[in-house]
N, CA, C and O of each residue as an XYZ file, in Angstrom:
284
protein
N       3.078    -20.827      6.386
C       3.361    -20.636      4.981
C       2.197    -19.884      4.324
O       1.041    -20.289      4.451
N       2.504    -18.804      3.631
C       1.489    -18.003      2.956
C       1.085    -18.668      1.637
O       1.917    -19.235      0.929
N      -0.185    -18.587      1.333
C      -0.664    -19.142      0.067
C      -0.331    -18.191     -1.073
O       0.107    -18.620     -2.141
N      -0.540    -16.902     -0.844
C      -0.294    -15.889     -1.864
C       0.154    -14.622     -1.160
O      -0.445    -14.239     -0.155
N       1.190    -13.960     -1.659
C       1.725    -12.787     -0.971
C       1.997    -11.662     -1.963
O       2.508    -11.902     -3.056
N       1.655    -10.441     -1.580
C       1.922     -9.239     -2.375
C       2.990     -8.449     -1.642
O       2.785     -8.057     -0.494
N       4.133     -8.206     -2.285
C       5.241     -7.494     -1.640
C       5.824     -6.448     -2.572
O       5.822     -6.606     -3.792
N       6.327     -5.367     -1.965
C       7.022     -4.322     -2.713
C       8.420     -4.202     -2.133
O       8.588     -3.880     -0.957
N       9.418     -4.460     -2.959
C      10.822     -4.361     -2.563
C      11.539     -3.420     -3.516
O      11.663     -3.707     -4.706
N      12.010     -2.302     -2.994
C      12.700     -1.292     -3.806
C      11.847     -0.904     -5.008
O      10.835     -0.222     -4.847
N      12.230     -1.321     -6.191
C      11.511     -0.926     -7.400
C      10.763     -2.081     -8.043
O      10.332     -1.977     -9.192
N      10.603     -3.181     -7.318
C       9.907     -4.353     -7.841
C       8.688     -4.697     -7.009
O       8.671     -4.503     -5.793
N       7.676     -5.207     -7.677
C       6.463     -5.685     -7.034
C       6.384     -7.178     -7.314
O       6.517     -7.610     -8.459
N       6.168     -7.959     -6.274
C       6.009     -9.392     -6.496
C       4.682     -9.845     -5.907
O       4.276     -9.412     -4.828
N       4.027    -10.714     -6.634
C       2.746    -11.259     -6.192
C       2.706    -12.715     -6.623
O       2.814    -13.048     -7.803
N       2.549    -13.558     -5.632
C       2.626    -14.984     -5.910
C       4.020    -15.335     -6.406
O       5.012    -15.022     -5.748
N       4.102    -15.975     -7.548
C       5.403    -16.331     -8.134
C       5.829    -15.357     -9.223
O       6.868    -15.560     -9.852
N       5.061    -14.314     -9.459
C       5.363    -13.340    -10.516
C       5.910    -12.048     -9.932
O       5.712    -11.752     -8.754
N       6.601    -11.282    -10.769
C       7.085     -9.966    -10.346
C       7.120     -9.028    -11.541
O       7.136     -9.454    -12.696
N       7.131     -7.715    -11.223
C       7.206     -6.664    -12.252
C       7.784     -5.411    -11.624
O       7.949     -5.341    -10.407
N       8.089     -4.426    -12.444
C       8.581     -3.138    -11.954
C       7.452     -2.386    -11.265
O       6.301     -2.449    -11.696
N       7.786     -1.681    -10.204
C       6.808     -0.877     -9.483
C       6.402      0.321    -10.333
O       7.241      0.928    -10.999
N       5.129      0.656    -10.310
C       4.625      1.800    -11.067
C       4.544      3.063    -10.229
O       4.471      4.165    -10.772
N       4.556      2.912     -8.904
C       4.482      4.058     -8.014
C       5.756      4.152     -7.180
O       6.470      3.165     -7.008
N       6.032      5.345     -6.666
C       7.276      5.597     -5.947
C       7.339      4.904     -4.586
O       8.347      4.275     -4.262
N       6.285      5.009     -3.794
C       6.306      4.479     -2.431
C       5.433      3.248     -2.225
O       5.306      2.764     -1.101
N       4.834      2.738     -3.292
C       3.981      1.563     -3.163
C       2.530      1.885     -2.884
O       1.679      1.000     -2.965
N       2.225      3.131     -2.557
C       0.832      3.528     -2.342
C       0.112      3.487     -3.687
O       0.640      3.950     -4.698
N      -1.085      2.936     -3.689
C      -1.907      2.849     -4.903
C      -1.267      2.022     -6.007
O      -1.556      2.240     -7.183
N      -0.419      1.095     -5.657
C       0.169      0.207     -6.664
C      -0.962     -0.657     -7.219
O      -1.585     -1.410     -6.471
N      -1.236     -0.556     -8.528
C      -2.391     -1.275     -9.071
C      -2.145     -2.781     -9.207
O      -1.042     -3.232     -9.513
N      -3.195     -3.517     -8.972
C      -3.210     -4.958     -9.228
C      -4.625     -5.317     -9.638
O      -5.550     -5.254     -8.828
N      -4.789     -5.688    -10.879
C      -6.106     -5.945    -11.474
C      -6.979     -4.715    -11.264
O      -6.601     -3.637    -11.722
N      -8.124     -4.818    -10.596
C      -8.998     -3.651    -10.419
C      -8.928     -3.092     -8.999
O      -9.874     -2.451     -8.542
N      -7.824     -3.327     -8.300
C      -7.642     -2.864     -6.914
C      -6.361     -2.053     -6.785
O      -5.544     -2.012     -7.704
N      -6.192     -1.401     -5.621
C      -5.009     -0.591     -5.337
C      -4.425     -1.006     -3.995
O      -5.158     -1.160     -3.018
N      -3.128     -1.184     -3.942
C      -2.441     -1.623     -2.732
C      -2.258     -0.459     -1.769
O      -1.843      0.632     -2.160
N      -2.575     -0.711     -0.497
C      -2.357      0.273      0.566
C      -1.321     -0.302      1.525
O      -1.625     -1.254      2.245
N      -0.096      0.251      1.558
C       0.932     -0.279      2.445
C       0.604     -0.113      3.927
O       1.072     -0.898      4.752
N      -0.187      0.892      4.274
C      -0.542      1.088      5.684
C      -1.489     -0.018      6.153
O      -1.303     -0.585      7.230
N      -2.492     -0.319      5.348
C      -3.451     -1.364      5.705
C      -2.912     -2.756      5.374
O      -3.399     -3.765      5.884
N      -1.894     -2.789      4.506
C      -1.335     -4.044      4.006
C      -2.421     -4.890      3.350
O      -2.505     -6.103      3.540
N      -3.256     -4.188      2.563
C      -4.336     -4.838      1.858
C      -4.758     -3.976      0.678
O      -4.264     -2.860      0.516
N      -5.658     -4.480     -0.139
C      -6.108     -3.771     -1.329
C      -7.366     -2.964     -1.046
O      -8.181     -3.334     -0.200
N      -7.511     -1.850     -1.771
C      -8.713     -1.025     -1.682
C      -9.380     -0.980     -3.049
O      -8.731     -1.208     -4.070
N     -10.673     -0.688     -3.069
C     -11.416     -0.627     -4.329
C     -11.084      0.630     -5.119
O     -11.079      0.620     -6.350
N     -10.805      1.724     -4.391
C     -10.524      3.002     -5.038
C      -9.128      3.468     -4.658
O      -8.617      3.125     -3.592
N      -8.523      4.243     -5.527
C      -7.194      4.787     -5.242
C      -7.252      5.722     -4.043
O      -8.245      6.421     -3.843
N      -6.208      5.736     -3.258
C      -6.105      6.589     -2.083
C      -6.018      8.055     -2.514
O      -5.330      8.359     -3.488
N      -6.694      8.968     -1.817
C      -6.660     10.384     -2.216
C      -5.373     11.106     -1.834
O      -5.140     12.221     -2.302
N      -4.527     10.497     -0.993
C      -3.306     11.169     -0.555
C      -2.227     11.124     -1.630
O      -2.154     10.179     -2.415
N      -1.393     12.156     -1.652
C      -0.345     12.275     -2.659
C       0.774     11.277     -2.424
O       1.323     10.719     -3.374
N       1.115     11.047     -1.154
C       2.199     10.122     -0.837
C       1.967      9.486      0.542
O       1.002      9.811      1.233
N       2.849      8.595      0.917
C       2.699      7.865      2.178
C       2.810      8.784      3.389
O       2.132      8.567      4.394
N       3.655      9.803      3.306
C       3.815     10.730      4.430
C       2.529     11.515      4.696
O       2.146     11.720      5.848
N       1.874     11.948      3.631
C       0.606     12.668      3.782
C      -0.434     11.754      4.445
O      -1.210     12.208      5.287
N      -0.451     10.502      4.077
C      -1.360      9.525      4.678
C      -1.048      9.353      6.169
O      -1.957      9.340      7.000
N       0.229      9.222      6.498
C       0.634      9.058      7.896
C       0.291     10.293      8.721
O      -0.141     10.170      9.867
N       0.478     11.485      8.147
C       0.127     12.730      8.849
C      -1.371     12.793      9.136
O      -1.777     13.166     10.236
N      -2.191     12.430      8.154
C      -3.632     12.433      8.353
C      -4.016     11.439      9.451
O      -4.823     11.760     10.323
N      -3.451     10.251      9.411
C      -3.743      9.229     10.419
C      -3.367      9.730     11.802
O      -4.117      9.535     12.759
N      -2.220     10.371     11.916
C      -1.752     10.883     13.198
C      -2.658     12.013     13.702
O      -3.021     12.046     14.877
N      -3.022     12.946     12.794
C      -3.831     14.093     13.195
C      -5.284     13.714     13.481
O      -5.949     14.389     14.267
N      -5.783     12.657     12.862
C      -7.175     12.275     13.075
C      -7.377     11.465     14.354
O      -8.512     11.177     14.733
N      -6.291     11.101     15.014
C      -6.404     10.398     16.286
C      -6.384      8.887     16.183
O      -6.439      8.200     17.203
N      -6.305      8.356     14.977
C      -6.258      6.906     14.810
C      -5.006      6.333     15.473
O      -5.028      5.223     16.005
N      -3.937      7.087     15.435
C      -2.686      6.636     16.026
C      -2.816      6.543     17.553
O      -2.287      5.616     18.166
N      -3.516      7.496     18.158
C      -3.688      7.496     19.594
C      -4.502      6.291     20.062
O      -4.263      5.751     21.142
N      -5.459      5.879     19.244
C      -6.276      4.732     19.615
C      -5.455      3.444     19.661
O      -5.794      2.515     20.394
N      -4.389      3.390     18.887
C      -3.555      2.194     18.833
C      -2.553      2.134     19.966
O      -2.025      1.062     20.259
N      -2.268      3.290     20.631
C      -1.262      3.316     21.681
C      -1.754      2.721     22.974
O      -1.011      2.674     23.954
C-alpha cells in the first residue's frame, strides 16, 4: 500500500486524496509545489525539463545511449 501517490490520468492529476486538471499536455513538467514531475523518472525534479515534449526526451535518452545500458 502506497502512503502517497502522484498520478496523471488523461487530463487529471491526482496526488494523495486530491486531484486537479492537468496543466501540461503529456505530464512532463507538471508542477507540484516547487517541483516538476518527470514521467520518465517517475519522480520530481528541482528544475523544469528542457525538452519540449516527452518524445524529444525519449529521443535524447535513446541517442545518448542510456537506453542501451538498460538492455
